[in-house]
N, CA, C and O atoms as a GROMACS GRO file, in nm:
protein
  524
    1UNK      N    1  11.394  12.648  19.480
    1UNK     CA    2  11.360  12.626  19.342
    1UNK      C    3  11.213  12.588  19.328
    1UNK      O    4  11.144  12.636  19.238
    2UNK      N    5  11.164  12.502  19.418
    2UNK     CA    6  11.025  12.460  19.414
    2UNK      C    7  10.932  12.579  19.433
    2UNK      O    8  10.828  12.589  19.368
    3UNK      N    9  10.970  12.670  19.523
    3UNK     CA   10  10.888  12.789  19.546
    3UNK      C   11  10.883  12.876  19.421
    3UNK      O   12  10.777  12.930  19.388
    4UNK      N   13  10.995  12.890  19.351
    4UNK     CA   14  10.998  12.971  19.230
    4UNK      C   15  10.908  12.911  19.122
    4UNK      O   16  10.838  12.984  19.052
    5UNK      N   17  10.912  12.779  19.108
    5UNK     CA   18  10.824  12.713  19.011
    5UNK      C   19  10.678  12.732  19.047
    5UNK      O   20  10.596  12.762  18.961
    6UNK      N   21  10.646  12.716  19.175
    6UNK     CA   22  10.508  12.736  19.219
    6UNK      C   23  10.464  12.879  19.192
    6UNK      O   24  10.354  12.903  19.143
    7UNK      N   25  10.551  12.974  19.224
    7UNK     CA   26  10.518  13.115  19.202
    7UNK      C   27  10.494  13.141  19.054
    7UNK      O   28  10.401  13.213  19.017
    8UNK      N   29  10.578  13.085  18.969
    8UNK     CA   30  10.562  13.106  18.825
    8UNK      C   31  10.430  13.046  18.776
    8UNK      O   32  10.359  13.110  18.699
    9UNK      N   33  10.398  12.925  18.821
    9UNK     CA   34  10.275  12.860  18.776
    9UNK      C   35  10.151  12.921  18.838
    9UNK      O   36  10.041  12.901  18.787
   10UNK      N   37  10.165  12.996  18.946
   10UNK     CA   38  10.050  13.060  19.008
   10UNK      C   39  10.036  13.206  18.962
   10UNK      O   40   9.926  13.252  18.933
   11UNK      N   41  10.148  13.277  18.956
   11UNK     CA   42  10.142  13.420  18.927
   11UNK      C   43  10.118  13.448  18.778
   11UNK      O   44  10.037  13.534  18.745
   12UNK      N   45  10.186  13.376  18.690
   12UNK     CA   46  10.173  13.404  18.546
   12UNK      C   47  10.029  13.387  18.498
   12UNK      O   48   9.980  13.476  18.429
   13UNK      N   49   9.959  13.278  18.532
   13UNK     CA   50   9.820  13.269  18.488
   13UNK      C   51   9.731  13.380  18.546
   13UNK      O   52   9.641  13.429  18.478
   14UNK      N   53   9.756  13.419  18.670
   14UNK     CA   54   9.677  13.527  18.729
   14UNK      C   55   9.700  13.659  18.657
   14UNK      O   56   9.605  13.733  18.633
   15UNK      N   57   9.825  13.688  18.622
   15UNK     CA   58   9.855  13.809  18.545
   15UNK      C   59   9.787  13.803  18.409
   15UNK      O   60   9.730  13.902  18.364
   16UNK      N   61   9.793  13.688  18.344
   16UNK     CA   62   9.730  13.672  18.212
   16UNK      C   63   9.579  13.692  18.220
   16UNK      O   64   9.521  13.760  18.136
   17UNK      N   65   9.516  13.632  18.320
   17UNK     CA   66   9.371  13.647  18.335
   17UNK      C   67   9.335  13.793  18.360
   17UNK      O   68   9.240  13.845  18.301
   18UNK      N   69   9.412  13.859  18.445
   18UNK     CA   70   9.387  14.001  18.474
   18UNK      C   71   9.398  14.083  18.346
   18UNK      O   72   9.310  14.164  18.315
   19UNK      N   73   9.506  14.064  18.271
   19UNK     CA   74   9.526  14.141  18.148
   19UNK      C   75   9.417  14.110  18.044
   19UNK      O   76   9.368  14.202  17.978
   20UNK      N   77   9.381  13.984  18.030
   20UNK     CA   78   9.275  13.948  17.936
   20UNK      C   79   9.143  14.013  17.974
   20UNK      O   80   9.069  14.060  17.887
   21UNK      N   81   9.112  14.017  18.103
   21UNK     CA   82   8.988  14.080  18.149
   21UNK      C   83   8.991  14.230  18.124
   21UNK      O   84   8.891  14.287  18.080
   22UNK      N   85   9.104  14.294  18.154
   22UNK     CA   86   9.115  14.440  18.134
   22UNK      C   87   9.104  14.476  17.987
   22UNK      O   88   9.028  14.565  17.949
   23UNK      N   89   9.181  14.407  17.903
   23UNK     CA   90   9.179  14.436  17.760
   23UNK      C   91   9.042  14.400  17.702
   23UNK      O   92   8.989  14.472  17.617
   24UNK      N   93   8.985  14.289  17.748
   24UNK     CA   94   8.853  14.248  17.701
   24UNK      C   95   8.746  14.349  17.735
   24UNK      O   96   8.655  14.372  17.655
   25UNK      N   97   8.754  14.409  17.852
   25UNK     CA   98   8.654  14.510  17.890
   25UNK      C   99   8.675  14.640  17.812
   25UNK      O  100   8.581  14.718  17.794
   26UNK      N  101   8.796  14.664  17.768
   26UNK     CA  102   8.828  14.785  17.694
   26UNK      C  103   8.796  14.770  17.545
   26UNK      O  104   8.734  14.857  17.485
   27UNK      N  105   8.840  14.657  17.485
   27UNK     CA  106   8.824  14.637  17.341
   27UNK      C  107   8.705  14.547  17.304
   27UNK      O  108   8.659  14.549  17.190
   28UNK      N  109   8.657  14.470  17.399
   28UNK     CA  110   8.552  14.373  17.370
   28UNK      C  111   8.611  14.234  17.360
   28UNK      O  112   8.728  14.216  17.328
   29UNK      N  113   8.527  14.134  17.388
   29UNK     CA  114   8.573  13.996  17.392
   29UNK      C  115   8.621  13.947  17.256
   29UNK      O  116   8.725  13.883  17.246
   30UNK      N  117   8.545  13.978  17.150
   30UNK     CA  118   8.580  13.928  17.017
   30UNK      C  119   8.715  13.982  16.970
   30UNK      O  120   8.798  13.908  16.918
   31UNK      N  121   8.735  14.112  16.989
   31UNK     CA  122   8.862  14.174  16.948
   31UNK      C  123   8.979  14.118  17.029
   31UNK      O  124   9.086  14.092  16.974
   32UNK      N  125   8.958  14.100  17.157
   32UNK     CA  126   9.063  14.045  17.243
   32UNK      C  127   9.100  13.904  17.200
   32UNK      O  128   9.218  13.870  17.190
   33UNK      N  129   8.999  13.821  17.174
   33UNK     CA  130   9.025  13.684  17.127
   33UNK      C  131   9.098  13.687  16.993
   33UNK      O  132   9.190  13.609  16.971
   34UNK      N  133   9.055  13.777  16.903
   34UNK     CA  134   9.121  13.788  16.772
   34UNK      C  135   9.267  13.827  16.786
   34UNK      O  136   9.353  13.774  16.716
   35UNK      N  137   9.297  13.920  16.876
   35UNK     CA  138   9.436  13.964  16.898
   35UNK      C  139   9.519  13.848  16.952
   35UNK      O  140   9.631  13.825  16.906
   36UNK      N  141   9.465  13.774  17.048
   36UNK     CA  142   9.539  13.662  17.107
   36UNK      C  143   9.566  13.556  17.000
   36UNK      O  144   9.676  13.502  16.993
   37UNK      N  145   9.465  13.524  16.918
   37UNK     CA  146   9.485  13.426  16.811
   37UNK      C  147   9.585  13.475  16.707
   37UNK      O  148   9.670  13.399  16.662
   38UNK      N  149   9.575  13.602  16.670
   38UNK     CA  150   9.667  13.659  16.570
   38UNK      C  151   9.811  13.656  16.619
   38UNK      O  152   9.901  13.617  16.545
   39UNK      N  153   9.833  13.697  16.743
   39UNK     CA  154   9.971  13.695  16.796
   39UNK      C  155  10.023  13.552  16.804
   39UNK      O  156  10.142  13.529  16.784
   40UNK      N  157   9.935  13.456  16.834
   40UNK     CA  158   9.977  13.317  16.837
   40UNK      C  159  10.021  13.268  16.700
   40UNK      O  160  10.125  13.203  16.687
   41UNK      N  161   9.941  13.299  16.596
   41UNK     CA  162   9.976  13.255  16.461
   41UNK      C  163  10.101  13.325  16.409
   41UNK      O  164  10.190  13.261  16.353
   42UNK      N  165  10.108  13.456  16.427
   42UNK     CA  166  10.225  13.532  16.380
   42UNK      C  167  10.350  13.487  16.456
   42UNK      O  168  10.456  13.468  16.396
   43UNK      N  169  10.338  13.471  16.586
   43UNK     CA  170  10.451  13.426  16.666
   43UNK      C  171  10.499  13.288  16.628
   43UNK      O  172  10.620  13.264  16.621
   44UNK      N  173  10.405  13.197  16.604
   44UNK     CA  174  10.444  13.062  16.563
   44UNK      C  175  10.516  13.066  16.428
   44UNK      O  176  10.613  12.994  16.407
   45UNK      N  177  10.467  13.149  16.337
   45UNK     CA  178  10.532  13.162  16.206
   45UNK      C  179  10.673  13.218  16.220
   45UNK      O  180  10.767  13.168  16.159
   46UNK      N  181  10.686  13.325  16.301
   46UNK     CA  182  10.819  13.384  16.322
   46UNK      C  183  10.914  13.285  16.390
   46UNK      O  184  11.031  13.276  16.352
   47UNK      N  185  10.864  13.213  16.489
   47UNK     CA  186  10.948  13.114  16.558
   47UNK      C  187  10.992  13.005  16.461
   47UNK      O  188  11.106  12.960  16.466
   48UNK      N  189  10.903  12.964  16.374
   48UNK     CA  190  10.939  12.862  16.276
   48UNK      C  191  11.046  12.914  16.180
   48UNK      O  192  11.142  12.843  16.150
   49UNK      N  193  11.031  13.038  16.133
   49UNK     CA  194  11.129  13.096  16.042
   49UNK      C  195  11.266  13.106  16.109
   49UNK      O  196  11.367  13.064  16.052
   50UNK      N  197  11.268  13.160  16.230
   50UNK     CA  198  11.396  13.176  16.300
   50UNK      C  199  11.454  13.042  16.340
   50UNK      O  200  11.576  13.023  16.335
   51UNK      N  201  11.369  12.949  16.379
   51UNK     CA  202  11.417  12.816  16.415
   51UNK      C  203  11.481  12.745  16.297
   51UNK      O  204  11.585  12.680  16.312
   52UNK      N  205  11.420  12.757  16.180
   52UNK     CA  206  11.477  12.697  16.059
   52UNK      C  207  11.612  12.760  16.027
   52UNK      O  208  11.706  12.690  15.990
   53UNK      N  209  11.621  12.891  16.041
   53UNK     CA  210  11.747  12.962  16.015
   53UNK      C  211  11.857  12.914  16.111
   53UNK      O  212  11.970  12.892  16.069
   54UNK      N  213  11.823  12.900  16.237
   54UNK     CA  214  11.921  12.855  16.337
   54UNK      C  215  11.963  12.711  16.307
   54UNK      O  216  12.081  12.678  16.319
   55UNK      N  217  11.869  12.626  16.269
   55UNK     CA  218  11.904  12.488  16.236
   55UNK      C  219  11.999  12.481  16.118
   55UNK      O  220  12.089  12.396  16.115
   56UNK      N  221  11.981  12.569  16.020
   56UNK     CA  222  12.074  12.573  15.905
   56UNK      C  223  12.213  12.615  15.952
   56UNK      O  224  12.313  12.559  15.906
   57UNK      N  225  12.221  12.714  16.042
   57UNK     CA  226  12.352  12.757  16.093
   57UNK      C  227  12.417  12.647  16.175
   57UNK      O  228  12.539  12.629  16.169
   58UNK      N  229  12.337  12.572  16.253
   58UNK     CA  230  12.390  12.459  16.330
   58UNK      C  231  12.448  12.356  16.234
   58UNK      O  232  12.559  12.306  16.256
   59UNK      N  233  12.375  12.326  16.129
   59UNK     CA  234  12.422  12.228  16.031
   59UNK      C  235  12.552  12.274  15.965
   59UNK      O  236  12.644  12.194  15.947
   60UNK      N  237  12.560  12.403  15.928
   60UNK     CA  238  12.682  12.457  15.866
   60UNK      C  239  12.800  12.448  15.961
   60UNK      O  240  12.909  12.406  15.922
   61UNK      N  241  12.779  12.488  16.087
   61UNK     CA  242  12.888  12.483  16.185
   61UNK      C  243  12.936  12.339  16.205
   61UNK      O  244  13.057  12.313  16.210
   62UNK      N  245  12.843  12.246  16.217
   62UNK     CA  246  12.881  12.107  16.238
   62UNK      C  247  12.956  12.050  16.118
   62UNK      O  248  13.048  11.970  16.135
   63UNK      N  249  12.917  12.090  15.998
   63UNK     CA  250  12.988  12.039  15.880
   63UNK      C  251  13.129  12.095  15.872
   63UNK      O  252  13.217  12.033  15.811
   64UNK      N  253  13.153  12.211  15.935
   64UNK     CA  254  13.288  12.268  15.938
   64UNK      C  255  13.365  12.226  16.062
   64UNK      O  256  13.480  12.266  16.080
   65UNK      N  257  13.303  12.147  16.149
   65UNK     CA  258  13.371  12.099  16.269
   65UNK      C  259  13.370  12.199  16.383
   65UNK      O  260  13.449  12.186  16.476
   66UNK      N  261  13.282  12.297  16.378
   66UNK     CA  262  13.271  12.399  16.482
   66UNK      C  263  13.156  12.361  16.576
   66UNK      O  264  13.046  12.333  16.529
   67UNK      N  265  13.180  12.357  16.708
   67UNK     CA  266  13.070  12.326  16.800
   67UNK      C  267  12.964  12.437  16.794
   67UNK      O  268  12.997  12.554  16.812
   68UNK      N  269  12.838  12.404  16.771
   68UNK     CA  270  12.733  12.505  16.755
   68UNK      C  271  12.670  12.548  16.887
   68UNK      O  272  12.547  12.555  16.898
   69UNK      N  273  12.751  12.577  16.986
   69UNK     CA  274  12.697  12.605  17.120
   69UNK      C  275  12.605  12.726  17.122
   69UNK      O  276  12.496  12.720  17.179
   70UNK      N  277  12.648  12.836  17.062
   70UNK     CA  278  12.565  12.957  17.061
   70UNK      C  279  12.434  12.935  16.988
   70UNK      O  280  12.330  12.983  17.032
   71UNK      N  281  12.439  12.863  16.877
   71UNK     CA  282  12.317  12.838  16.801
   71UNK      C  283  12.223  12.743  16.876
   71UNK      O  284  12.101  12.754  16.863
   72UNK      N  285  12.279  12.650  16.954
   72UNK     CA  286  12.194  12.561  17.033
   72UNK      C  287  12.117  12.639  17.139
   72UNK      O  288  12.000  12.610  17.166
   73UNK      N  289  12.183  12.738  17.199
   73UNK     CA  290  12.114  12.823  17.296
   73UNK      C  291  12.008  12.905  17.225
   73UNK      O  292  11.896  12.920  17.276
   74UNK      N  293  12.041  12.958  17.106
   74UNK     CA  294  11.940  13.031  17.027
   74UNK      C  295  11.820  12.942  16.998
   74UNK      O  296  11.706  12.985  17.013
   75UNK      N  297  11.845  12.817  16.958
   75UNK     CA  298  11.736  12.725  16.927
   75UNK      C  299  11.648  12.702  17.049
   75UNK      O  300  11.526  12.698  17.038
   76UNK      N  301  11.710  12.686  17.167
   76UNK     CA  302  11.634  12.665  17.289
   76UNK      C  303  11.548  12.788  17.320
   76UNK      O  304  11.431  12.775  17.355
   77UNK      N  305  11.606  12.908  17.306
   77UNK     CA  306  11.531  13.030  17.335
   77UNK      C  307  11.418  13.051  17.234
   77UNK      O  308  11.312  13.101  17.271
   78UNK      N  309  11.440  13.015  17.110
   78UNK     CA  310  11.334  13.026  17.009
   78UNK      C  311  11.222  12.928  17.040
   78UNK      O  312  11.104  12.960  17.023
   79UNK      N  313  11.257  12.808  17.085
   79UNK     CA  314  11.156  12.710  17.126
   79UNK      C  315  11.073  12.764  17.242
   79UNK      O  316  10.951  12.753  17.243
   80UNK      N  317  11.140  12.822  17.341
   80UNK     CA  318  11.070  12.881  17.455
   80UNK      C  319  10.979  12.994  17.407
   80UNK      O  320  10.866  13.007  17.453
   81UNK      N  321  11.028  13.076  17.313
   81UNK     CA  322  10.947  13.185  17.258
   81UNK      C  323  10.823  13.129  17.190
   81UNK      O  324  10.714  13.183  17.208
   82UNK      N  325  10.839  13.022  17.113
   82UNK     CA  326  10.725  12.962  17.046
   82UNK      C  327  10.621  12.911  17.144
   82UNK      O  328  10.501  12.930  17.122
   83UNK      N  329  10.665  12.846  17.250
   83UNK     CA  330  10.572  12.797  17.353
   83UNK      C  331  10.500  12.914  17.418
   83UNK      O  332  10.380  12.908  17.441
   84UNK      N  333  10.574  13.020  17.448
   84UNK     CA  334  10.512  13.137  17.510
   84UNK      C  335  10.410  13.202  17.418
   84UNK      O  336  10.305  13.247  17.463
   85UNK      N  337  10.442  13.207  17.290
   85UNK     CA  338  10.350  13.270  17.195
   85UNK      C  339  10.225  13.185  17.172
   85UNK      O  340  10.119  13.240  17.141
   86UNK      N  341  10.234  13.055  17.186
   86UNK     CA  342  10.118  12.970  17.171
   86UNK      C  343  10.033  12.965  17.298
   86UNK      O  344   9.918  12.920  17.294
   87UNK      N  345  10.088  13.011  17.410
   87UNK     CA  346  10.014  13.020  17.534
   87UNK      C  347   9.925  13.144  17.528
   87UNK      O  348   9.975  13.254  17.506
   88UNK      N  349   9.794  13.129  17.547
   88UNK     CA  350   9.706  13.246  17.537
   88UNK      C  351   9.737  13.350  17.644
   88UNK      O  352   9.750  13.317  17.762
   89UNK      N  353   9.748  13.473  17.602
   89UNK     CA  354   9.770  13.582  17.695
   89UNK      C  355   9.860  13.688  17.637
   89UNK      O  356   9.929  13.666  17.538
   90UNK      N  357   9.859  13.804  17.700
   90UNK     CA  358   9.936  13.916  17.650
   90UNK      C  359  10.078  13.921  17.707
   90UNK      O  360  10.172  13.952  17.634
   91UNK      N  361  10.095  13.890  17.835
   91UNK     CA  362  10.229  13.895  17.896
   91UNK      C  363  10.320  13.790  17.833
   91UNK      O  364  10.436  13.819  17.803
   92UNK      N  365  10.268  13.668  17.812
   92UNK     CA  366  10.350  13.565  17.751
   92UNK      C  367  10.378  13.596  17.604
   92UNK      O  368  10.484  13.564  17.552
   93UNK      N  369  10.281  13.660  17.536
   93UNK     CA  370  10.304  13.701  17.397
   93UNK      C  371  10.414  13.806  17.388
   93UNK      O  372  10.500  13.799  17.299
   94UNK      N  373  10.413  13.901  17.478
   94UNK     CA  374  10.517  14.005  17.477
   94UNK      C  375  10.654  13.942  17.505
   94UNK      O  376  10.752  13.972  17.437
   95UNK      N  377  10.659  13.855  17.606
   95UNK     CA  378  10.786  13.789  17.638
   95UNK      C  379  10.833  13.702  17.522
   95UNK      O  380  10.952  13.700  17.490
   96UNK      N  381  10.741  13.631  17.459
   96UNK     CA  382  10.777  13.546  17.345
   96UNK      C  383  10.828  13.628  17.227
   96UNK      O  384  10.927  13.592  17.164
   97UNK      N  385  10.760  13.738  17.197
   97UNK     CA  386  10.804  13.825  17.087
   97UNK      C  387  10.943  13.883  17.116
   97UNK      O  388  11.027  13.893  17.027
   98UNK      N  389  10.966  13.922  17.242
   98UNK     CA  390  11.097  13.975  17.278
   98UNK      C  391  11.207  13.871  17.256
   98UNK      O  392  11.317  13.905  17.213
   99UNK      N  393  11.177  13.745  17.286
   99UNK     CA  394  11.277  13.640  17.266
   99UNK      C  395  11.307  13.616  17.118
   99UNK      O  396  11.411  13.560  17.085
  100UNK      N  397  11.218  13.659  17.031
  100UNK     CA  398  11.242  13.644  16.887
  100UNK      C  399  11.323  13.760  16.828
  100UNK      O  400  11.361  13.756  16.711
  101UNK      N  401  11.350  13.862  16.909
  101UNK     CA  402  11.432  13.975  16.864
  101UNK      C  403  11.579  13.939  16.888
  101UNK      O  404  11.620  13.923  17.003
  102UNK      N  405  11.659  13.925  16.780
  102UNK     CA  406  11.797  13.877  16.797
  102UNK      C  407  11.881  13.955  16.900
  102UNK      O  408  11.952  13.891  16.977
  103UNK      N  409  11.877  14.090  16.905
  103UNK     CA  410  11.958  14.159  17.007
  103UNK      C  411  11.913  14.126  17.150
  103UNK      O  412  11.996  14.116  17.241
  104UNK      N  413  11.784  14.111  17.171
  104UNK     CA  414  11.734  14.074  17.304
  104UNK      C  415  11.781  13.934  17.339
  104UNK      O  416  11.825  13.907  17.451
  105UNK      N  417  11.770  13.843  17.242
  105UNK     CA  418  11.815  13.706  17.263
  105UNK      C  419  11.965  13.701  17.291
  105UNK      O  420  12.010  13.623  17.375
  106UNK      N  421  12.043  13.784  17.223
  106UNK     CA  422  12.188  13.788  17.246
  106UNK      C  423  12.219  13.835  17.388
  106UNK      O  424  12.308  13.780  17.453
  107UNK      N  425  12.147  13.935  17.437
  107UNK     CA  426  12.168  13.981  17.574
  107UNK      C  427  12.133  13.873  17.676
  107UNK      O  428  12.202  13.854  17.775
  108UNK      N  429  12.024  13.801  17.649
  108UNK     CA  430  11.984  13.694  17.739
  108UNK      C  431  12.085  13.580  17.737
  108UNK      O  432  12.116  13.521  17.841
  109UNK      N  433  12.137  13.548  17.617
  109UNK     CA  434  12.241  13.444  17.607
  109UNK      C  435  12.364  13.483  17.689
  109UNK      O  436  12.421  13.399  17.758
  110UNK      N  437  12.403  13.608  17.681
  110UNK     CA  438  12.520  13.655  17.758
  110UNK      C  439  12.492  13.645  17.908
  110UNK      O  440  12.580  13.604  17.985
  111UNK      N  441  12.372  13.683  17.950
  111UNK     CA  442  12.337  13.673  18.092
  111UNK      C  443  12.338  13.527  18.137
  111UNK      O  444  12.383  13.497  18.247
  112UNK      N  445  12.288  13.437  18.054
  112UNK     CA  446  12.289  13.295  18.087
  112UNK      C  447  12.432  13.242  18.095
  112UNK      O  448  12.463  13.160  18.182
  113UNK      N  449  12.519  13.287  18.004
  113UNK     CA  450  12.659  13.245  18.006
  113UNK      C  451  12.726  13.290  18.136
  113UNK      O  452  12.798  13.212  18.199
  114UNK      N  453  12.704  13.416  18.175
  114UNK     CA  454  12.763  13.467  18.299
  114UNK      C  455  12.712  13.389  18.420
  114UNK      O  456  12.788  13.359  18.512
  115UNK      N  457  12.582  13.358  18.420
  115UNK     CA  458  12.524  13.283  18.532
  115UNK      C  459  12.584  13.143  18.540
  115UNK      O  460  12.614  13.094  18.649
  116UNK      N  461  12.601  13.078  18.426
  116UNK     CA  462  12.661  12.944  18.423
  116UNK      C  463  12.806  12.949  18.472
  116UNK      O  464  12.850  12.860  18.545
  117UNK      N  465  12.880  13.053  18.431
  117UNK     CA  466  13.018  13.069  18.479
  117UNK      C  467  13.021  13.087  18.630
  117UNK      O  468  13.107  13.030  18.699
  118UNK      N  469  12.928  13.165  18.683
  118UNK     CA  470  12.921  13.187  18.827
  118UNK      C  471  12.892  13.056  18.900
  118UNK      O  472  12.954  13.026  19.002
  119UNK      N  473  12.798  12.979  18.846
  119UNK     CA  474  12.767  12.849  18.907
  119UNK      C  475  12.887  12.756  18.900
  119UNK      O  476  12.915  12.683  18.995
  120UNK      N  477  12.959  12.758  18.788
  120UNK     CA  478  13.076  12.671  18.772
  120UNK      C  479  13.185  12.710  18.871
  120UNK      O  480  13.249  12.624  18.931
  121UNK      N  481  13.208  12.841  18.888
  121UNK     CA  482  13.312  12.887  18.982
  121UNK      C  483  13.276  12.853  19.126
  121UNK      O  484  13.364  12.821  19.206
  122UNK      N  485  13.147  12.860  19.160
  122UNK     CA  486  13.106  12.833  19.298
  122UNK      C  487  13.096  12.684  19.328
  122UNK      O  488  13.079  12.645  19.443
  123UNK      N  489  13.106  12.602  19.225
  123UNK     CA  490  13.098  12.458  19.245
  123UNK      C  491  12.957  12.403  19.238
  123UNK      O  492  12.935  12.284  19.258
  124UNK      N  493  12.860  12.489  19.209
  124UNK     CA  494  12.721  12.443  19.198
  124UNK      C  495  12.699  12.357  19.075
  124UNK      O  496  12.612  12.270  19.074
  125UNK      N  497  12.779  12.381  18.971
  125UNK     CA  498  12.767  12.310  18.845
  125UNK      C  499  12.907  12.267  18.803
  125UNK      O  500  13.003  12.343  18.817
  126UNK      N  501  12.919  12.146  18.752
  126UNK     CA  502  13.046  12.099  18.699
  126UNK      C  503  13.035  12.090  18.548
  126UNK      O  504  12.943  12.026  18.496
  127UNK      N  505  13.127  12.152  18.479
  127UNK     CA  506  13.128  12.150  18.333
  127UNK      C  507  13.235  12.052  18.288
  127UNK      O  508  13.352  12.065  18.325
  128UNK      N  509  13.195  11.954  18.210
  128UNK     CA  510  13.287  11.851  18.162
  128UNK      C  511  13.313  11.876  18.014
  128UNK      O  512  13.220  11.884  17.934
  129UNK      N  513  13.440  11.889  17.978
  129UNK     CA  514  13.478  11.906  17.838
  129UNK      C  515  13.518  11.772  17.780
  129UNK      O  516  13.609  11.706  17.829
  130UNK      N  517  13.449  11.732  17.676
  130UNK     CA  518  13.483  11.606  17.608
  130UNK      C  519  13.501  11.634  17.461
  130UNK      O  520  13.406  11.666  17.389
  131UNK      N  521  13.624  11.623  17.417
  131UNK     CA  522  13.654  11.646  17.275
  131UNK      C  523  13.741  11.535  17.224
  131UNK      O  524  13.778  11.534  17.107
   0.00000   0.00000   0.00000
């Protein structure tokens, strides 16, 4: 796990720097900076809109006595998308925008659910039900 974290913190910035340099040499520094700032602002706005919508659905589910598990995962993924979109760079912007697309987010939620089930079956994770 430590190696994966190190790789992520080392590789992602290097990819971002490479892409920024390539795009900057192609479009120019000012245009590249403008694109990065624009995607950050648009992404933050979209994340806020979707986050507010998810919070309303969480509130509705809780008022009806329904556990908002799916919406909580959506909220977490939207938060991650917002952080990625505020991080300067093109790769993180693309990943963040993809997380804001509901069908992509639904596929990722399903993959996370399957992974959690696998961990629970193997004994790596214990799930406690308290109702």
